[in-house]
ZAFIDO-211520 format. One record per residue: x, y, z of N, C-alpha, C in turn; residue number from 0; residue in one letter. Coordinates in Angstrom, 1 decimal. Layout:
BEGIN
NODE     nc1     nc2     nc3    cac1    cac2    cac3     cc1     cc2     cc3  resi  resn
NODE       X       Y       Z       X       Y       Z       X       Y       Z   NUM     A
...
# end
This chain:
BEGIN
NODE     nc1     nc2     nc3    cac1    cac2    cac3     cc1     cc2     cc3  resi  resn
NODE    -8.3   -15.3    -3.0    -9.5   -14.5    -3.1    -9.2   -13.1    -3.5     0     M
NODE    -8.2   -12.5    -3.0    -7.9   -11.1    -3.3    -7.5   -11.0    -4.8     1     K
NODE    -6.8   -12.0    -5.3    -6.4   -11.9    -6.8    -7.6   -12.1    -7.7     2     V
NODE    -8.5   -12.9    -7.3    -9.7   -13.1    -8.1   -10.6   -11.8    -8.1     3     S
NODE   -10.7   -11.1    -6.9   -11.4    -9.9    -6.9   -10.7    -8.8    -7.7     4     K
NODE    -9.4    -8.8    -7.7    -8.7    -7.8    -8.5    -8.9    -8.1   -10.0     5     Q
NODE    -8.9    -9.3   -10.4    -9.2    -9.7   -11.8   -10.6    -9.3   -12.2     6     A
NODE   -11.5    -9.5   -11.3   -12.9    -9.2   -11.6   -13.0    -7.6   -11.8     7     L
NODE   -12.4    -6.9   -10.9   -12.4    -5.4   -11.0   -11.8    -5.0   -12.4     8     L
NODE   -10.7    -5.5   -12.7   -10.0    -5.1   -14.0   -10.9    -5.4   -15.2     9     D
NODE   -11.5    -6.6   -15.2   -12.3    -7.0   -16.3   -13.6    -6.2   -16.4    10     S
NODE   -14.2    -5.9   -15.3   -15.4    -5.1   -15.3   -15.1    -3.7   -15.7    11     R
NODE   -14.0    -3.2   -15.2   -13.6    -1.8   -15.6   -13.5    -1.7   -17.1    12     Y
NODE   -12.8    -2.6   -17.8   -12.6    -2.6   -19.2   -14.0    -2.7   -19.9    13     Y
NODE   -14.7    -3.7   -19.6   -16.0    -4.0   -20.3   -17.0    -2.8   -20.2    14     I
NODE   -17.2    -2.3   -19.0   -18.2    -1.4   -18.7   -17.8     0.1   -18.8    15     F
NODE   -16.5     0.4   -18.7   -16.1     1.7   -18.7   -15.2     2.1   -19.9    16     D
NODE   -14.1     1.5   -20.0   -13.1     2.0   -21.0   -13.6     1.9   -22.4    17     L
NODE   -14.2     0.8   -22.8   -14.6     0.7   -24.2   -15.7     1.7   -24.5    18     K
NODE   -16.7     1.9   -23.7   -17.7     2.9   -24.0   -17.1     4.4   -24.0    19     P
NODE   -16.2     4.6   -23.1   -15.5     5.9   -23.0   -14.8     6.2   -24.3    20     L
NODE   -14.0     5.2   -24.8   -13.2     5.4   -26.0   -14.1     5.6   -27.2    21     L
NODE   -15.3     5.0   -27.2   -16.2     5.1   -28.3   -17.0     6.4   -28.2    22     E
NODE   -16.8     7.1   -27.1   -17.6     8.4   -27.0   -19.0     8.2   -26.5    23     G
NODE   -19.3     7.1   -25.9   -20.6     6.8   -25.4   -20.8     7.0   -23.9    24     N
NODE   -19.7     7.4   -23.2   -19.8     7.6   -21.8   -18.9     8.8   -21.4    25     R
NODE   -19.4     9.6   -20.5   -18.6    10.8   -20.1   -17.6    10.3   -19.0    26     S
NODE   -16.6    11.2   -18.8   -15.6    10.9   -17.8   -16.2    10.8   -16.4    27     V
NODE   -17.2    11.7   -16.1   -17.9    11.6   -14.8   -18.6    10.3   -14.7    28     T
NODE   -19.3     9.8   -15.7   -20.0     8.5   -15.6   -19.0     7.4   -15.4    29     E
NODE   -17.8     7.5   -16.1   -16.8     6.4   -16.0   -16.2     6.4   -14.6    30     M
NODE   -15.9     7.5   -14.0   -15.3     7.5   -12.7   -16.4     7.0   -11.7    31     V
NODE   -17.6     7.5   -11.8   -18.7     7.1   -10.9   -18.9     5.6   -11.0    32     E
NODE   -18.8     5.0   -12.2   -19.0     3.6   -12.3   -17.8     2.8   -11.7    33     H
NODE   -16.6     3.4   -11.8   -15.4     2.7   -11.2   -15.6     2.7    -9.7    34     Q
NODE   -16.0     3.8    -9.1   -16.2     4.0    -7.7   -17.3     2.9    -7.2    35     V
NODE   -18.4     2.8    -8.0   -19.4     1.9    -7.6   -18.9     0.5    -7.7    36     E
NODE   -18.2     0.1    -8.7   -17.6    -1.2    -8.8   -16.6    -1.5    -7.6    37     E
NODE   -15.8    -0.5    -7.4   -14.8    -0.7    -6.3   -15.5    -0.9    -5.0    38     F
NODE   -16.6    -0.1    -4.7   -17.4    -0.2    -3.5   -18.0    -1.6    -3.4    39     R
NODE   -18.6    -2.1    -4.5   -19.3    -3.3    -4.5   -18.3    -4.5    -4.3    40     T
NODE   -17.2    -4.5    -5.1   -16.3    -5.7    -5.0   -15.5    -5.7    -3.7    41     V
NODE   -15.1    -4.5    -3.2   -14.3    -4.5    -2.0   -15.0    -4.3    -0.7    42     T
NODE   -16.3    -3.9    -0.8   -17.1    -3.6     0.4   -16.5    -2.4     1.2    43     S
NODE   -15.7    -1.6     0.6   -15.1    -0.4     1.3   -16.0     0.8     1.0    44     T
NODE   -16.5     1.5     2.1   -17.3     2.7     1.9   -16.5     3.7     1.0    45     P
NODE   -17.1     4.1    -0.1   -16.4     5.0    -1.0   -17.3     6.0    -1.5    46     T
NODE   -17.0     7.3    -1.4   -17.8     8.4    -1.9   -17.2     9.0    -3.1    47     S
NODE   -18.1     9.6    -3.9   -17.7    10.3    -5.2   -18.4    11.6    -5.3    48     F
NODE   -17.6    12.7    -5.5   -18.2    14.0    -5.6   -17.6    14.6    -6.9    49     T
NODE   -18.4    15.5    -7.5   -18.0    16.2    -8.7   -18.3    17.7    -8.5    50     V
NODE   -17.4    18.5    -9.0   -17.6    20.0    -8.9   -17.3    20.5   -10.3    51     S
NODE   -17.9    21.6   -10.6   -17.7    22.3   -11.9   -18.6    21.7   -12.9    52     G
NODE   -18.6    22.3   -14.1   -19.4    21.9   -15.2   -18.5    21.0   -16.1    53     Q
NODE   -18.9    19.7   -16.3   -18.1    18.8   -17.1   -18.0    19.3   -18.6    54     E
NODE   -16.9    19.1   -19.2   -16.7    19.5   -20.6   -16.0    18.3   -21.2    55     F
NODE   -16.1    18.2   -22.6   -15.5    17.1   -23.3   -14.0    17.1   -23.1    56     P
NODE   -13.4    15.9   -22.9   -11.9    15.8   -22.8   -11.4    15.1   -24.1    57     L
NODE   -10.2    15.4   -24.4    -9.5    14.7   -25.5    -9.5    13.2   -25.1    58     P
NODE    -9.6    12.3   -26.1    -9.6    10.9   -25.9    -8.4    10.4   -25.0    59     V
NODE    -7.2    10.9   -25.3    -6.0    10.5   -24.6    -6.1    10.9   -23.1    60     A
NODE    -6.7    12.1   -22.9    -6.9    12.6   -21.5    -7.9    11.7   -20.7    61     S
NODE    -9.0    11.4   -21.4   -10.0    10.6   -20.8    -9.5     9.2   -20.5    62     S
NODE    -8.8     8.6   -21.4    -8.2     7.3   -21.2    -7.2     7.3   -20.1    63     A
NODE    -6.3     8.3   -20.1    -5.3     8.5   -19.0    -5.9     8.6   -17.7    64     G
NODE    -7.0     9.5   -17.6    -7.7     9.7   -16.3    -8.3     8.4   -15.8    65     L
NODE    -8.9     7.7   -16.8    -9.5     6.4   -16.5    -8.5     5.4   -15.8    66     Y
NODE    -7.3     5.3   -16.5    -6.3     4.4   -16.0    -5.7     4.8   -14.7    67     R
NODE    -5.6     6.1   -14.4    -5.1     6.6   -13.1    -6.1     6.3   -12.0    68     I
NODE    -7.4     6.5   -12.3    -8.4     6.1   -11.3    -8.3     4.6   -11.0    69     V
NODE    -8.3     3.9   -12.1    -8.2     2.4   -11.9    -7.0     2.0   -11.1    70     Q
NODE    -5.8     2.5   -11.4    -4.6     2.1   -10.7    -4.7     2.7    -9.2    71     E
NODE    -5.2     3.9    -9.0    -5.3     4.4    -7.7    -6.2     3.6    -6.8    72     G
NODE    -7.3     3.2    -7.3    -8.2     2.3    -6.5    -7.7     1.0    -6.3    73     L
NODE    -7.0     0.4    -7.3    -6.3    -0.9    -7.1    -5.3    -0.8    -6.1    74     A
NODE    -4.5     0.2    -6.0    -3.5     0.4    -5.0    -4.1     0.4    -3.6    75     N
NODE    -5.2     1.1    -3.5    -5.9     1.2    -2.2    -6.3    -0.2    -1.8    76     I
NODE    -6.9    -0.9    -2.7    -7.3    -2.3    -2.4    -6.1    -3.2    -2.0    77     Y
NODE    -5.1    -3.1    -2.8    -3.9    -4.0    -2.5    -3.1    -3.7    -1.3    78     K
NODE    -3.0    -2.3    -1.0    -2.0    -1.9     0.0    -2.5    -1.2     1.2    79     H
NODE    -3.6    -0.4     1.1    -3.9     0.6     2.1    -4.6     0.1     3.3    80     A
NODE    -5.3    -1.0     3.2    -6.1    -1.5     4.4    -7.0    -0.3     4.9    81     Q
NODE    -7.6     0.4     3.9    -8.5     1.5     4.3    -9.9     1.1     4.6    82     A
NODE   -10.5     1.9     5.5   -11.9     1.6     5.8   -12.8     2.7     5.2    83     S
NODE   -12.2     3.7     4.5   -13.0     4.7     3.8   -12.1     5.3     2.7    84     E
NODE   -12.8     5.6     1.5   -12.1     6.1     0.4   -13.0     7.3    -0.1    85     V
NODE   -12.4     8.4    -0.5   -13.1     9.5    -1.1   -12.5     9.8    -2.5    86     K
NODE   -13.3    10.0    -3.5   -12.9    10.3    -4.8   -13.6    11.6    -5.2    87     V
NODE   -12.8    12.6    -5.7   -13.3    13.9    -6.1   -12.8    14.2    -7.5    88     R
NODE   -13.7    14.6    -8.3   -13.4    15.1    -9.7   -13.9    16.5    -9.8    89     L
NODE   -13.0    17.4   -10.3   -13.3    18.8   -10.4   -12.9    19.3   -11.8    90     A
NODE   -13.9    19.9   -12.4   -13.7    20.6   -13.7   -13.5    22.0   -13.5    91     F
NODE   -12.4    22.5   -13.9   -12.0    24.0   -13.8   -11.6    24.5   -15.1    92     K
NODE   -11.6    25.8   -15.3   -11.2    26.4   -16.6    -9.8    25.9   -17.0    93     P
NODE    -9.8    25.2   -18.1    -8.5    24.7   -18.6    -7.9    23.5   -18.0    94     G
NODE    -8.6    22.9   -17.0    -8.0    21.7   -16.4    -9.1    20.9   -15.7    95     E
NODE    -8.7    19.6   -15.5    -9.5    18.7   -14.7    -8.7    18.2   -13.6    96     V
NODE    -9.2    18.1   -12.4    -8.5    17.6   -11.2    -9.2    16.4   -10.6    97     Q
NODE    -8.3    15.5   -10.2    -8.8    14.3    -9.5    -8.1    14.1    -8.2    98     L
NODE    -8.9    13.8    -7.2    -8.3    13.4    -5.9    -8.9    12.1    -5.5    99     E
NODE    -8.0    11.2    -5.1    -8.4     9.9    -4.5    -7.7     9.9    -3.1   100     I
NODE    -8.5     9.8    -2.1    -8.0     9.9    -0.7    -8.5     8.7     0.1   101     K
NODE    -7.6     8.1     0.9    -8.0     7.0     1.8    -7.5     7.2     3.2   102     D
NODE    -8.1     6.5     4.1    -7.7     6.6     5.5    -6.9     5.4     6.0   103     N
NODE    -6.2     4.8     5.0    -5.5     3.6     5.3    -4.2     3.8     6.0   104     G
NODE    -3.3     2.8     5.8    -2.1     2.7     6.6    -1.0     3.7     6.1   105     R
NODE    -1.1     4.3     4.9    -0.1     5.2     4.4     1.2     4.6     4.3   106     G
NODE     2.2     5.5     3.9     3.6     5.1     3.6     4.5     6.3     3.6   107     F
NODE     5.8     6.1     3.6     6.7     7.2     3.5     6.6     7.8     2.1   108     E
NODE     6.0     8.9     1.9     5.9     9.6     0.6     7.2    10.2     0.2   109     A
NODE     7.6     9.9    -1.0     8.8    10.5    -1.6     8.4    11.2    -2.9   110     L
NODE     9.1    12.2    -3.3     8.8    12.8    -4.6     8.8    11.7    -5.7   111     P
NODE     7.8    11.7    -6.6     7.7    10.7    -7.6     8.9    10.6    -8.5   112     L
NODE     9.6    11.7    -8.6    10.8    11.8    -9.4    12.0    11.2    -8.7   113     S
NODE    11.9    10.9    -7.4    13.0    10.3    -6.7    13.3     8.9    -7.1   114     S
NODE    14.6     8.5    -7.3    14.9     7.2    -7.6    14.5     6.2    -6.5   115     P
NODE    14.5     6.6    -5.3    14.0     5.7    -4.2    12.5     5.5    -4.3   116     R
NODE    11.7     6.4    -4.9    10.3     6.2    -5.0    10.1     4.9    -5.9   117     A
NODE    10.8     4.8    -7.0    10.7     3.6    -7.8    11.1     2.4    -7.1   118     G
NODE    12.2     2.5    -6.3    12.6     1.3    -5.6    11.6     0.8    -4.6   119     E
NODE    11.0     1.8    -3.9    10.0     1.5    -2.9     8.8     0.8    -3.6   120     R
NODE     8.4     1.3    -4.7     7.3     0.6    -5.4     7.6    -0.8    -5.9   121     Q
NODE     8.8    -1.0    -6.4     9.2    -2.3    -6.9     9.3    -3.2    -5.6   122     R
NODE     9.8    -2.7    -4.5     9.9    -3.5    -3.3     8.5    -3.9    -2.8   123     G
NODE     7.5    -3.1    -3.1     6.1    -3.3    -2.6     5.4    -4.2    -3.6   124     A
NODE     6.1    -4.6    -4.7     5.5    -5.6    -5.6     4.8    -4.9    -6.8   125     G
NODE     5.1    -3.7    -7.1     4.5    -3.1    -8.3     5.1    -1.8    -8.7   126     G
NODE     4.6    -1.2    -9.7     5.1     0.1   -10.3     4.0     1.1   -10.4   127     Y
NODE     2.9     0.9    -9.6     1.7     1.7    -9.8     1.9     3.2    -9.7   128     G
NODE     2.5     3.7    -8.7     2.7     5.2    -8.6     3.6     5.7    -9.7   129     L
NODE     4.6     5.0   -10.0     5.5     5.5   -11.1     4.8     5.5   -12.4   130     G
NODE     3.9     4.4   -12.7     3.2     4.4   -13.9     2.2     5.5   -14.0   131     N
NODE     1.5     5.8   -12.9     0.5     6.9   -12.9     1.2     8.3   -13.1   132     M
NODE     2.4     8.5   -12.5     3.1     9.7   -12.7     3.6     9.9   -14.1   133     A
NODE     4.0     8.8   -14.7     4.5     8.8   -16.1     3.3     9.1   -17.0   134     T
NODE     2.2     8.5   -16.8     1.0     8.8   -17.6     0.5    10.2   -17.5   135     R
NODE     0.6    10.8   -16.3     0.2    12.2   -16.1     1.1    13.1   -16.8   136     A
NODE     2.4    12.8   -16.7     3.4    13.7   -17.5     3.2    13.6   -19.0   137     R
NODE     3.0    12.4   -19.5     2.7    12.2   -20.9     1.5    13.1   -21.4   138     E
NODE     0.6    13.3   -20.5    -0.6    14.1   -20.9    -0.4    15.6   -20.5   139     L
NODE     0.8    16.0   -20.1     1.1    17.3   -19.7     0.7    17.7   -18.3   140     G
NODE     0.3    16.7   -17.6    -0.2    17.0   -16.2     0.8    16.7   -15.1   141     G
NODE     0.3    16.7   -13.9     1.1    16.4   -12.8     0.4    15.5   -11.8   142     R
NODE     1.1    14.7   -11.1     0.6    13.8   -10.1     1.3    14.1    -8.8   143     L
NODE     0.6    14.3    -7.7     1.3    14.4    -6.4     0.7    13.4    -5.5   144     A
NODE     1.5    12.9    -4.6     1.1    11.9    -3.6     1.5    12.5    -2.2   145     V
NODE     0.5    12.5    -1.3     0.7    12.9     0.0     0.3    11.8     0.9   146     D
NODE     1.3    11.3     1.7     1.0    10.1     2.5     1.9    10.2     3.7   147     S
NODE     1.4     9.7     4.9     2.1     9.6     6.1     1.8     8.3     6.7   148     V
NODE     2.8     7.5     7.1     2.5     6.2     7.7     1.4     6.3     8.8   149     P
NODE     0.4     5.5     8.8    -0.7     5.5     9.7    -1.7     6.6     9.5   150     G
NODE    -1.6     7.4     8.5    -2.5     8.5     8.3    -3.1     8.6     6.9   151     Q
NODE    -3.0     7.5     6.1    -3.7     7.5     4.8    -2.9     8.1     3.7   152     G
NODE    -3.5     8.1     2.6    -2.8     8.6     1.4    -3.8     9.5     0.6   153     T
NODE    -3.3    10.5    -0.1    -4.0    11.4    -1.0    -3.3    11.4    -2.3   154     S
NODE    -3.9    11.1    -3.4    -3.4    11.1    -4.7    -4.1    12.3    -5.4   155     L
NODE    -3.3    13.2    -6.0    -3.9    14.4    -6.6    -3.3    14.5    -8.0   156     N
NODE    -4.2    14.5    -9.0    -3.9    14.6   -10.4    -4.5    15.9   -11.0   157     L
NODE    -3.7    16.6   -11.7    -4.2    17.8   -12.5    -3.8    17.6   -13.9   158     T
NODE    -4.8    17.6   -14.8    -4.6    17.5   -16.3    -5.0    18.7   -16.9   159     L
NODE    -4.1    19.4   -17.7    -4.5    20.5   -18.5    -5.4    20.1   -19.7   160     P
NODE    -6.3    20.9   -20.0    -7.2    20.6   -21.1    -7.1    21.7   -22.1   161     I
NODE    -6.7    21.4   -23.4    -6.6    22.4   -24.4    -7.9    23.1   -24.6   162     P
NODE    -7.9    24.4   -24.9    -9.2    25.0   -25.2    -9.7    24.5   -26.5   163     S
NODE   -11.0    24.7   -26.7   -11.7    24.2   -27.9   -11.0    24.8   -29.2   164     A
NODE   -10.6    26.0   -29.1   -10.0    26.7   -30.3    -8.7    26.1   -30.7   165     S
NODE    -8.0    25.4   -29.7    -6.6    24.9   -30.0    -6.7    23.4   -30.3   166     S
NODE    -7.9    22.8   -30.2    -8.1    21.4   -30.4    -8.4    21.1   -31.9   167     T
NODE    -7.6    20.2   -32.6    -7.9    20.0   -34.0    -9.3    19.4   -34.2   168     P
# end
């Protein structure tokens, strides 16, 4: 049942979010809000979404990267966290966009994402999610931080720099 729910989430995310986002028909805020709604509906986990700051257009690569990180972050919560509550926050600030995904689940031993043991821990847990998210953030010039303590939940924090309009081709 869990596998079919995950497949449903993945399919719906692509059809309803990523394609319109890449075509310029959906804003990043709308896309994240829709992911949160889908996550809440499919998993029945209470999930809140807040936005601060004035949204501005993001480069397509940044929009797609942010989309994938939200998708992977929520999927990790569903697969591993056993959370009873999730909070997603998107903040638009001068020159950057910040994302926080926080759960009250079981947590884990947080290691720096650059640590070789962090990759081993993820492979041992059956996936590469955190490593993939960190790589995607670095490729976009951003940074990903994970704060987690066993029994106390996890907080995923992404910061992506956004080039000024004058430096964007």
